[in-house]
Structures are given as structure tokens and as C-alpha cells.
C-alpha positions in Angstrom: -57.0 -130.3 -58.1 -56.7 -132.9 -60.5 -54.9 -132.4 -63.7 -53.4 -129.2 -62.7 -49.9 -130.1 -63.7 -51.0 -131.7 -66.8 -53.1 -128.5 -67.8 -49.9 -126.5 -67.1 -47.8 -128.6 -69.2 -50.1 -128.7 -72.2 -50.9 -124.9 -72.0 -47.0 -124.3 -72.5 -46.9 -126.3 -75.3 -49.9 -124.5 -77.1 -48.4 -121.1 -76.1 -45.6 -121.4 -78.5 -47.8 -122.5 -81.3 -50.4 -119.7 -80.8 -47.5 -117.1 -81.0 -46.7 -118.1 -84.6 -48.8 -117.0 -87.7 -48.0 -120.1 -89.6 -46.7 -123.8 -88.0 -44.0 -125.6 -89.4 -44.0 -129.7 -89.2 -41.0 -128.7 -86.8 -43.1 -126.8 -84.6 -45.8 -129.8 -84.5 -43.3 -132.2 -83.7 -41.9 -130.0 -80.8 -45.6 -129.6 -79.6 -46.0 -133.2 -79.7 -42.9 -134.0 -77.8 -44.3 -131.6 -75.0 -47.5 -133.2 -75.0 -46.1 -136.7 -74.6 -44.1 -135.7 -71.7 -46.9 -133.9 -70.0 -49.3 -137.2 -70.5 -46.5 -139.6 -69.0 -45.9 -137.2 -66.3 -49.5 -137.3 -65.4 -49.2 -141.2 -64.9 -51.3 -142.0 -68.3 -50.9 -145.5 -69.6 -47.6 -145.7 -72.1 -49.5 -147.2 -74.9 -52.6 -144.7 -74.5 -50.0 -142.0 -74.8 -48.3 -143.5 -77.8 -51.5 -144.0 -79.7 -52.9 -140.4 -78.6 -49.9 -138.5 -79.8 -49.7 -140.5 -83.1 -53.3 -139.5 -83.9 -52.8 -135.9 -82.9 -49.4 -135.8 -85.0 -51.3 -137.3 -88.1 -54.2 -134.8 -88.1 -52.0 -131.7 -86.9 -49.7 -132.3 -90.1 -52.4 -132.1 -92.3 -52.4 -129.4 -95.0 -55.7 -127.7 -94.0 -54.2 -127.2 -90.2 -50.7 -125.9 -91.4 -51.9 -123.7 -94.0 -54.9 -122.7 -92.0 -55.7 -119.1 -90.7 -54.9 -120.0 -86.9 -53.1 -123.4 -86.9 -52.4 -123.0 -83.4 -56.0 -123.1 -82.3 -56.9 -125.8 -84.9 -54.2 -128.1 -83.1 -55.6 -127.3 -79.6 -59.0 -128.4 -81.1 -57.4 -131.6 -82.3 -56.1 -132.5 -78.9 -59.4 -131.5 -77.4 -61.3 -134.0 -79.7 -58.8 -136.8 -79.0 -59.0 -136.2 -75.4 -62.7 -136.7 -75.5 -62.4 -139.6 -77.7 -60.0 -141.3 -75.5 -62.2 -140.8 -72.5 -65.3 -142.2 -74.4 -66.9 -139.6 -76.4 -70.2 -139.3 -74.5 -71.8 -139.9 -71.1 -72.9 -143.4 -70.3 -76.0 -143.7 -68.3 -76.6 -146.6 -65.9 -78.0 -149.8 -67.2 -81.5 -150.0 -66.1 -83.5 -153.3 -65.7 -86.9 -153.8 -67.6 -88.5 -154.8 -64.4 -87.8 -154.0 -60.7 -85.6 -154.0 -59.0 -82.4 -152.8 -61.0 -79.6 -154.3 -59.2 -76.2 -152.3 -59.2 -73.4 -154.4 -57.6 -70.4 -152.3 -56.2 -66.8 -153.7 -56.1 -63.2 -152.4 -55.5 -60.2 -152.6 -53.4 -60.1 -151.5 -50.0 -59.7 -147.7 -49.4 -61.2 -146.7 -52.7 -64.0 -145.1 -51.1 -66.8 -147.8 -52.3 -69.2 -147.6 -49.3 -69.2 -143.6 -49.5 -69.8 -144.0 -53.3 -72.8 -146.5 -52.6 -74.2 -143.6 -50.4 -73.6 -140.8 -53.0 -75.3 -143.0 -55.8 -78.1 -143.7 -53.6 -78.9 -140.0 -53.1 -78.2 -139.3 -56.9 -80.9 -142.0 -57.7 -83.4 -140.5 -55.1 -82.7 -137.0 -56.7 -83.0 -137.6 -60.2 -85.6 -140.7 -60.4 -87.4 -140.4 -56.9 -86.0 -144.0 -56.4 -86.4 -146.1 -53.3 -83.4 -148.1 -52.9 -82.5 -151.0 -50.6 -78.8 -151.2 -49.5 -77.3 -154.5 -48.9 -74.3 -154.9 -46.6 -72.2 -157.6 -47.8 -69.0 -156.7 -46.5 -68.7 -159.0 -43.5 -64.8 -158.6 -43.1 -63.8 -155.1 -42.8 -64.0 -153.8 -39.2 -67.2 -151.4 -38.8 -68.1 -151.8 -42.5 -71.7 -152.8 -41.8 -71.9 -149.7 -39.2 -70.4 -147.5 -41.8 -73.1 -148.4 -44.3 -75.9 -147.9 -41.8 -74.5 -144.6 -41.3 -74.4 -143.7 -44.9 -78.1 -145.2 -45.1 -79.4 -143.0 -42.5 -77.9 -139.8 -44.0 -79.3 -140.6 -47.5 -82.5 -141.8 -45.8 -82.3 -145.5 -47.1 -82.9 -148.8 -45.6 -80.0 -151.0 -45.2 -80.2 -155.0 -45.2 -77.6 -156.6 -42.9 -77.2 -159.9 -41.2 -74.1 -159.2 -38.9 -70.6 -160.3 -39.7 -71.3 -164.3 -39.0 -73.5 -164.9 -41.9 -71.9 -165.8 -45.3 -72.1 -162.6 -47.8 -73.8 -165.0 -50.4 -76.6 -165.8 -48.0 -77.1 -162.0 -47.2 -77.2 -161.0 -50.7 -79.8 -164.0 -51.5 -81.9 -162.8 -48.2 -81.4 -159.2 -49.2 -82.8 -159.7 -52.8 -85.8 -161.5 -51.5 -86.6 -158.5 -49.2 -86.1 -155.9 -51.9 -88.7 -158.0 -54.0 -91.2 -158.0 -51.0 -90.8 -154.3 -50.4 -90.9 -153.3 -54.1 -87.6 -151.5 -53.9 -86.8 -150.2 -57.5 -83.1 -150.2 -56.9 -80.7 -152.5 -54.8 -77.1 -151.4 -54.1 -74.8 -154.2 -53.0 -71.8 -153.1 -51.1 -69.2 -155.8 -51.5 -66.1 -156.7 -49.7 -62.7 -155.3 -50.8 -59.2 -156.5 -50.1 -56.0 -154.5 -50.3 -55.3 -156.4 -53.4 -56.9 -158.5 -56.0 -56.7 -162.2 -54.7 -58.6 -165.6 -56.0 -61.0 -165.7 -52.8 -62.2 -162.1 -53.2 -62.9 -163.0 -57.0 -64.5 -166.1 -56.3 -66.9 -164.4 -53.8 -67.8 -161.6 -56.0 -68.5 -164.0 -58.8 -70.8 -166.0 -56.7 -72.7 -162.9 -55.6 -73.1 -161.9 -59.3 -74.7 -165.2 -60.0 -76.9 -164.8 -57.1 -78.1 -161.3 -57.8 -77.6 -161.0 -61.7 -76.8 -157.3 -61.4 -77.7 -155.1 -64.2 -74.8 -152.9 -63.5 -71.3 -154.0 -61.8 -69.7 -150.5 -60.9 -65.9 -150.7 -60.1 -64.8 -147.9 -57.7 -61.1 -146.9 -58.2 -58.9 -144.4 -56.3 -57.8 -142.0 -58.9 -55.2 -140.7 -56.8 -53.3 -144.1 -57.4 -52.7 -143.2 -61.2 -51.5 -146.0 -63.2 -52.2 -148.5 -60.6 -56.0 -147.6 -60.6 -55.9 -148.7 -64.6 -54.3 -151.9 -63.5 -56.8 -152.5 -60.7 -59.6 -151.8 -63.3 -58.1 -154.2 -65.9 -57.9 -157.0 -63.2 -61.3 -156.8 -61.9 -62.7 -156.4 -65.5 -61.0 -159.7 -66.6 -62.2 -161.7 -63.9 -65.7 -160.1 -63.0 -66.9 -158.3 -66.1 -67.5 -154.9 -65.1 -70.0 -152.5 -66.6 -68.8 -149.1 -65.7 -66.0 -147.2 -63.3 -66.6 -144.7 -60.5 -63.5 -142.7 -60.0 -63.1 -141.4 -56.7 -60.8 -138.6 -55.2 -60.6 -136.8 -58.3 -60.3 -133.6 -56.2 -57.3 -134.9 -54.4 -53.5 -134.2 -55.4 -53.7 -136.5 -58.2 -52.0 -136.6 -61.8 -55.1 -137.5 -63.2 -53.8 -140.2 -65.5 -56.4 -142.8 -64.5 -59.2 -140.8 -66.2 -57.3 -140.7 -69.3 -56.2 -144.3 -69.4 -59.1 -146.3 -68.1 -61.3 -146.4 -71.1 -58.7 -146.8 -73.5 -57.2 -149.8 -71.6 -60.5 -151.8 -70.4 -63.1 -150.5 -72.9 -65.4 -149.7 -70.1 -66.9 -146.2 -69.6 -66.3 -144.1 -66.7 -69.7 -143.4 -65.5 -69.3 -141.2 -62.1 -66.6 -139.3 -60.4 -66.5 -138.5 -56.7 -64.9 -135.3 -55.4 -65.3 -134.5 -51.9 -66.8 -136.5 -49.0 -70.6 -135.1 -49.0 -73.1 -137.3 -50.3 -74.1 -134.8 -53.1 -70.2 -135.0 -54.4 -71.1 -137.5 -57.2 -70.9 -136.4 -60.8 -71.8 -137.7 -63.9 -68.6 -138.4 -66.3 -68.8 -136.2 -69.1 -65.7 -137.1 -71.5 -66.0 -133.6 -73.4 -66.3 -131.4 -70.4 -63.3 -133.2 -68.9 -61.2 -132.4 -71.8 -62.3 -128.9 -71.6 -61.1 -128.8 -68.0 -57.8 -130.6 -68.6 -57.0 -128.0 -71.4 -57.8 -125.0 -69.0 -60.8 -124.0 -70.9 -63.1 -124.0 -68.1 -66.5 -126.1 -68.0 -69.6 -123.8 -68.1 -72.0 -126.7 -68.4 -71.0 -128.3 -65.3 -71.1 -124.9 -63.5 -74.6 -124.4 -64.7 -75.8 -127.9 -63.5 -74.3 -127.1 -60.1 -75.9 -123.9 -60.0 -79.2 -125.2 -61.1 -79.0 -128.0 -58.4 -78.1 -125.9 -55.6 -79.4 -122.5 -56.0 -83.0 -121.5 -55.2 -84.5 -120.0 -58.2 -86.7 -117.5 -56.4 -83.7 -116.4 -54.1 -81.5 -116.2 -57.3 -83.9 -113.8 -59.0 -84.1 -111.8 -55.8 -80.6 -111.3 -55.5 -80.2 -110.5 -59.3 -82.8 -107.8 -58.7 -80.8 -106.5 -55.8 -77.3 -106.6 -57.7 -78.9 -104.5 -60.5 -80.3 -101.9 -58.2 -77.0 -101.8 -56.3 -78.7 -102.8 -53.1 -76.9 -106.0 -52.4 -76.4 -106.1 -48.5 -74.7 -108.3 -45.9 -77.9 -110.5 -45.3 -77.8 -111.1 -49.1 -74.0 -112.0 -48.6 -74.9 -114.7 -46.1 -77.5 -116.3 -48.4 -74.7 -116.3 -51.4 -72.1 -117.8 -49.1 -74.4 -120.5 -48.3 -75.4 -121.3 -51.9 -71.5 -121.0 -53.1 -70.4 -123.5 -50.7 -72.9 -126.1 -51.6 -71.2 -126.0 -55.2 -67.7 -127.1 -53.8 -64.3 -125.1 -53.3 -64.5 -121.8 -54.5 -61.0 -122.0 -56.4 -62.7 -125.1 -58.3 -65.9 -123.3 -59.0 -64.0 -120.1 -60.5 -61.8 -122.6 -62.8 -64.9 -123.6 -64.6 -65.6 -120.3 -66.0 -63.9 -120.0 -69.5 -61.3 -117.3 -69.5 -60.7 -117.8 -65.7 -58.9 -121.3 -65.4 -55.6 -119.7 -66.5 -55.7 -116.3 -64.4 -52.6 -116.2 -62.2 -54.7 -115.0 -59.4 -56.2 -118.2 -59.1 -53.2 -120.3 -59.1 -52.8 -119.8 -55.2 -56.0 -119.3 -54.4 -57.2 -121.8 -51.6 -60.0 -120.7 -49.4 -59.8 -122.3 -46.1 -63.2 -123.4 -44.6 -62.1 -121.4 -41.4 -62.0 -118.4 -43.3 -65.6 -118.7 -44.3 -66.4 -119.2 -40.7 -64.7 -116.2 -39.6 -66.3 -114.1 -42.2 -69.9 -115.4 -41.0 -68.6 -114.4 -37.6 -68.1 -110.9 -38.6 -71.4 -110.7 -40.3 -73.3 -112.1 -37.4 -71.5 -109.5 -35.1 -73.3 -106.7 -37.1 -76.8 -105.6 -35.9 -79.8 -106.1 -38.5 -79.5 -102.3 -39.5 -75.8 -102.6 -40.1 -76.1 -105.8 -42.3 -78.9 -104.0 -44.3 -77.0 -100.7 -44.5 -73.4 -101.3 -44.8 -72.7 -97.7 -45.3 -73.3 -97.4 -41.4 -70.2 -99.3 -40.7 -67.9 -96.2 -39.4 -64.6 -97.0 -37.5 -66.4 -97.3 -34.0 -68.7 -99.8 -35.3 -66.1 -101.7 -36.9 -64.1 -101.9 -33.8 -67.2 -103.1 -32.0 -67.9 -105.9 -34.4 -64.1 -107.0 -34.4 -64.5 -107.3 -30.7 -67.7 -109.3 -30.9 -66.5 -111.6 -33.6 -63.0 -112.2 -32.2 -61.4 -111.0 -35.2 -58.7 -108.3 -35.6 -60.0 -104.9 -36.7 -57.8 -104.9 -40.0 -59.5 -108.4 -40.8 -63.0 -106.7 -40.5 -61.9 -103.8 -42.7 -60.6 -105.9 -45.2 -63.7 -108.0 -45.2 -65.7 -104.7 -45.8 -63.6 -103.6 -48.6 -63.7 -106.8 -50.4 -67.4 -106.9 -49.8 -67.8 -103.2 -51.4 -65.5 -104.3 -54.4 -67.6 -107.4 -55.0 -70.8 -105.5 -54.8 -69.4 -103.0 -57.7 -68.2 -106.0 -59.6 -71.2 -107.9 -59.6 -73.1 -104.6 -60.6 -70.9 -104.2 -63.6 -71.3 -107.6 -64.7 -75.2 -107.6 -64.3 -75.1 -104.5 -66.9 -72.6 -106.3 -69.3 -69.9 -103.8 -68.8 -66.8 -105.7 -69.4 -64.4 -103.0 -69.6 -65.5 -101.7 -66.0 -65.2 -105.4 -64.8 -61.9 -105.6 -66.3 -60.4 -102.7 -64.4 -61.9 -104.1 -61.1 -60.0 -107.4 -61.6 -56.9 -105.3 -62.1 -56.6 -106.4 -65.8 -57.2 -109.9 -64.7 -59.7 -110.4 -67.9 -57.2 -109.0 -70.7 -57.9 -108.6 -74.1 -60.5 -109.3 -76.5 -60.5 -113.0 -76.2 -60.9 -113.0 -72.4 -63.8 -110.6 -72.5 -65.3 -112.9 -75.2 -65.1 -115.8 -73.0 -66.9 -114.0 -70.3 -69.6 -112.8 -72.5 -70.1 -116.3 -73.9 -70.5 -117.6 -70.2 -72.9 -114.8 -69.4 -75.0 -115.6 -72.7 -75.0 -119.5 -71.8 -75.9 -118.7 -68.1 -78.9 -116.5 -69.3 -80.0 -119.3 -71.9 -79.8 -122.0 -69.3 -81.9 -119.9 -66.9 -84.6 -119.0 -69.8 -84.7 -123.1 -70.1 -85.2 -123.6 -66.4 -88.0 -121.0 -66.2 -89.4 -122.8 -69.2 -89.5 -126.2 -67.7 -90.8 -124.8 -64.5 -93.9 -123.1 -66.4 -94.6 -126.4 -68.2 -94.8 -128.1 -64.7 -97.4 -125.6 -63.4 -99.7 -126.1 -66.4 
């Protein structure tokens, strides 16, 4: 997960401050040194780090902080505010044309994930605006680039305009724009060629395509895993092409995350989206404040609610809630829950979005292998309908039969059933708001007043979000 190393280092810096009732200038200097090293290790641009630390230090040394009730928490808030400011304050929407079509030109080096991002952005526009995009295949150099875009187009249900590899990309774009006008497509996404590095020939071609298509948006796709190099690429493209926004890909990879913290400050261009995963729905709007919370290990409840609302069927969610409250949750419901949770992304990443859980030691080494989920499904599918509906029937002989049917060891079947029983009790406790019971179920994982307050806050926010969703649904029916 991106930022994990940075999060750990920052939390160590804050931990020493939180233990003190009063913070001295010397304490602030020590914390700033740790923050500076943490940012540099995360591959954040040196000038960005220098400005960031200077700003935080000046605000942290203010009398109202040093003499405040909880100076440690106030400094954390200052760092959070500065992170948000560095990454751009607020989410920036796509530029939209006053008349159709809105033209989005995609640019970037080879391997950054440009073609996949075209598909993800198409799906995003189809879902959020009911758009009818046309994709233009203007990369005639990379082997199978046109075929890849056609496959992506089929996946998201969007037409692809192509003229093969023997036609000049400029002519492809010109004729593609004419087809979009004739078919009244409301969006055009141009998949341009990339190189292994920025060169004069590439930039001239992109500049010519820009003159032909007059794009409303030039989105630069950069690979977050390349760290500081991603910032240099963004700077180079922006100086020669004038990009309007950035898409950071592979933010779920083993990256130090420095690109997200540096690009806005260095180029002045907003990060508009982040790509996490290969699926076509794995594109998120970039919210600087939410990313700052995640970097500081505070969770990201708003993104979690967004994912839940996007992937969970409201009727099914209501039925599951009622079953959990009645303590009648069974293995059929477990399968439904597994399907819906998988749509939200890796379980360990979802858990880290919950306030109070991001720092839980139990999550540090948590890594749910997709094969484990397949094995769990095999176990459940090897049960009879009666056993799924009534887990209490699962005596030792039935468990041996299920183990043989699923091809899993009987110990694994026993362990899964035990975990199911514990989860069932935990969900029942949470639905009733019994935090003490839940804390004991987690083995003391949610310790202290702050952890419980964070969990209560999460549950309240989820309830409010659900009420808003229901109100919106009722308005739609009227």
C-alpha cells in the first residue's frame, strides 16, 4: 500500500509529542527533523520538503500551540492541513466543454497505464454522467496498442475509432473527431502514443494533435511507483504541452508515495484521479484532504462510504443489517457479503480506511490472498442448503464431509467456521453499539477512549450517509 512507510515514520514523530503535556521548541525541532527525513525517504521533492517543514515549524512554534491544552494534537492538525494544502486543498473536476463533445487527450510515457486509464475514465463517465464516449486509437507505434484499446472498449461498452497502424496519428484524430460529431458523442478520449522518455518527435506529434482536437482536458498519466521521476516527467510534459491535470496510477503498489505529495507543488497542476488496481472501476477522484488523512493513519471514512454506496445493493444491505441484528446471519449471507466486499478492493486496504484501525498492529501483516477467498467459497459451496442456512448443524462428521468435498483440510474448515461464528457475534455487537463487547472480541484491538470514540464516530457517519442515500432515493421516486 502506498504511503505505508511514510505513515509509520510520521506516527513515530507524533508519538513522542503526544506523550508530553507541554511541548517545547526543542521538541518541535526534533519532530520536524523526523518529518523531514520521513518525507525525503518517501521520495518527496527536496524543495517541497523544505517549504513544507518550514511552514509547519513556523505554525507549530506559535504561542497558542506551545501553550495549548494538547499541543501534540494541534501539531498533527497543522501537518494534516499542510499536507492537504501541498496536494491542492480540494478535488478538481474535469474541464467540460460548453458544447459537445468534451475532448480529453491522454498523454504519458509507455508503461504508465495510459490505455487502461482511458477505459477506467470511460467507465467513470458512463456511470456518473450516463455519457456516450468515443475512444480514438492514436497510438500506432506500440505493438498491439490498438488491439488493447479495442479490448478495453469492449469491457466498458464504448466504440473505438481506429485506422490501423499505417495511418498518420494526426489524420486518425482528425477523422475520429469528425465521426464523434456525426454520432453526437458527448465525450472523446484520445489515446496517444508514448515513449520510454520525452523526446522532440513525441512532443511535436502531441502538439499537432492538440491543435487538431482542441482538447478541453489534457490528462497526463504518470506512474506513482517511479517516485521523484514521476514529478520530473510531469514537469517536462507540462512545460512542452501544457497539461491540465494529472492521473496517478499504481498508487496501490509498493511505492513510497512521493509523487502525490510533489506533483501539485512542482507543476501547479491538480491531481484529478488516482488509479489503484487493474479493474475498470478502479479509478478514484483525488481528494487531497482524504489522502492527507490516510497518510497520517487517520483512516478515510468518506472514501469508504463512497465505495460502500457504489458497490453495495441497498436492499441487500438492509436485509443483511436486519439479519445481523436478529443474529440470524448465515453462510448464504456470508457469500453475498464476500462478493460485495471484494468489489471494494483488498480487505486490508478497506480496513485501514476505518478511523482507529489504520494503526492496528493486527493489520500490519494482514494480506488476504485471493486464493484464500476462493478456498472459503469452495468450503461454503460444499455445504448443503440446510447447513448454509443453519450453521449450528455443522457437527464433526459434516465438517469432514465438507472438507473432502472442497478439497481443503478439515482443520481449515474448522478454523473458517470458528471465524464465521466470531464475526457473527462481532457484527451483532456492533449493530447494537456495544463497544466494550466489541473491544473484547477484538482482543483489546480497539483500546482506550479514543479508539472507541473513533469507532462510534465511524458508525454515526455511516448512519448519516445511509440516511442521505435513502432521502435521495425517496426524492427520485417522487
